[in-house]
C-alpha positions in Angstrom: -80.9 -158.3 -61.8 -77.6 -160.1 -62.7 -74.4 -159.0 -62.7 -74.5 -155.7 -64.3 -72.4 -155.5 -67.3 -71.9 -152.1 -69.4 -72.3 -154.1 -72.8 -73.7 -157.2 -74.2 -72.7 -159.5 -76.6 -73.5 -157.6 -80.0 -76.0 -158.9 -82.7 -73.2 -159.5 -84.8 -72.0 -161.7 -82.7 -75.1 -163.2 -81.8 -75.6 -163.8 -85.3 -71.8 -165.6 -85.9 -72.9 -168.1 -83.4 -76.0 -168.7 -84.7 -74.4 -169.1 -88.2 -71.8 -171.6 -86.8 -74.4 -173.6 -84.7 -76.9 -173.5 -87.9 -74.6 -175.0 -90.3 -73.8 -177.7 -87.9 -77.4 -178.2 -86.5 -79.3 -177.3 -90.1 -76.7 -178.2 -92.6 -78.3 -175.0 -94.1 -77.2 -171.0 -94.3 -78.8 -168.9 -91.3 -79.7 -165.5 -91.8 -81.3 -162.6 -89.4 -85.0 -162.2 -90.7 -87.1 -159.5 -89.3 -90.3 -161.5 -88.8 -91.1 -163.0 -85.2 -94.9 -162.9 -85.5 -94.8 -166.9 -86.0 -93.8 -167.0 -82.1 -97.3 -166.3 -81.1 -99.0 -169.6 -83.3 -99.5 -172.8 -82.8 -96.9 -175.3 -82.9 -94.5 -173.5 -81.3 -91.2 -174.9 -78.9 -88.6 -173.5 -76.8 -85.4 -174.1 -75.2 -83.7 -173.0 -72.7 -80.4 -172.7 -70.6 -79.0 -170.7 -68.0 -75.8 -168.9 -67.6 -74.5 -168.2 -64.1 -71.2 -166.7 -62.6 -69.6 -163.8 -63.6 -73.4 -162.9 -65.1 -76.3 -164.3 -64.7 -79.0 -164.8 -67.6 -80.6 -167.3 -70.0 -81.0 -167.8 -73.5 -84.0 -169.2 -75.2 -84.3 -170.5 -78.8 -87.9 -170.4 -79.6 -88.8 -172.1 -82.9 -91.4 -174.2 -84.8 -91.8 -177.7 -84.2 -90.7 -178.1 -88.0 -87.0 -176.6 -87.3 -86.6 -178.9 -84.5 -87.6 -182.0 -86.8 -85.4 -180.0 -89.3 -82.8 -180.3 -87.2 -83.2 -183.7 -86.1 -83.2 -184.9 -89.4 -80.0 -183.3 -90.5 -78.2 -184.2 -86.8 -79.2 -187.9 -86.8 -79.3 -188.8 -90.8 -83.0 -189.4 -91.1 -85.6 -188.6 -93.4 -87.4 -185.6 -91.9 -90.8 -187.7 -92.5 -89.3 -190.5 -90.2 -88.2 -187.8 -87.5 -90.1 -189.0 -84.3 -91.1 -186.3 -81.6 -88.3 -187.3 -79.0 -85.3 -187.0 -81.2 -87.1 -183.5 -82.5 -86.9 -182.6 -78.4 -82.9 -183.6 -78.2 -81.9 -182.0 -81.2 -83.3 -178.7 -79.9 -81.8 -179.4 -76.6 -78.4 -180.0 -78.3 -78.8 -176.7 -80.4 -79.9 -174.7 -77.6 -77.1 -176.1 -75.5 -74.3 -175.1 -78.4 -75.9 -171.6 -78.6 -75.9 -171.0 -75.3 -72.5 -172.4 -74.9 -70.8 -169.9 -77.5 -73.1 -167.1 -75.5 -71.7 -168.0 -72.4 -68.2 -167.8 -73.9 -69.2 -164.3 -74.9 -70.3 -163.3 -71.4 -67.6 -164.4 -69.7 -64.8 -162.6 -71.9 -67.0 -159.7 -71.3 -66.9 -160.2 -67.6 -63.4 -161.0 -67.5 -64.4 -164.3 -65.5 -65.8 -167.8 -66.1 -69.5 -168.4 -66.3 -71.0 -171.9 -66.3 -73.9 -173.3 -68.6 -77.1 -175.2 -67.1 -78.3 -178.2 -68.6 -81.0 -177.7 -71.4 -84.8 -177.9 -70.5 -87.0 -178.0 -74.0 -91.2 -176.9 -73.5 -94.1 -177.0 -75.9 -94.6 -173.3 -76.2 -93.2 -170.1 -75.5 -90.4 -169.9 -72.2 -91.1 -167.0 -69.9 -88.9 -165.8 -67.4 -90.3 -163.8 -64.7 -88.4 -161.1 -63.3 -86.0 -161.0 -66.4 -85.0 -158.1 -69.0 -85.1 -159.1 -72.4 -81.1 -157.7 -73.7 -81.3 -159.4 -76.9 -83.9 -160.4 -79.2 -83.1 -161.8 -82.5 -85.1 -163.7 -85.4 -83.2 -165.9 -87.5 -84.2 -168.3 -90.8 -82.5 -171.1 -92.2 -83.5 -174.1 -94.1 -87.0 -172.6 -94.4 -87.3 -172.6 -90.8 -88.1 -169.7 -88.5 -86.4 -169.3 -85.3 -85.2 -166.6 -82.4 -82.5 -166.2 -79.9 -83.6 -164.1 -76.8 -81.2 -163.5 -74.1 -82.5 -162.5 -70.5 -80.7 -160.8 -68.0 -82.2 -163.0 -64.8 -82.1 -162.4 -61.3 -79.8 -165.4 -59.4 -82.5 -166.9 -57.9 -84.7 -167.4 -60.9 -82.0 -169.5 -63.0 -82.6 -172.8 -63.8 -80.6 -175.6 -61.4 -76.8 -176.1 -62.9 -77.1 -179.9 -62.0 
């Protein structure tokens, strides 16, 4: 696996990151949720960034298409019904980049050394990372939309490229 750490960011720290990003991306209050059954349904997208350096892992934000459209509507100041799919993908990429960047900072502090962040990828459906171990999986809701943040400990050779 990646560089072994005795601890990982707490659920509270992840909630703090997601709350801050939710305010910016959705313009809404974000709360932790217990229901994640929607992740196995239709209309699911996921964004992913990899973290490398002092710790190796990935951050995946899984959401409904409606979440991505809502983020695009808020971020680009257009009515949700006028939000195009490309804008929704760009918004999801930006949200996962903001969440991942803040989580990267938490890992850098825990490891006592700098980590780097990859560019985000966005895919229709669920992103699965082979040979990875889930270290945190937290569901949230905000602005009427559900989403989840999953942190994986990933072998260095399985990470997304940084360029």
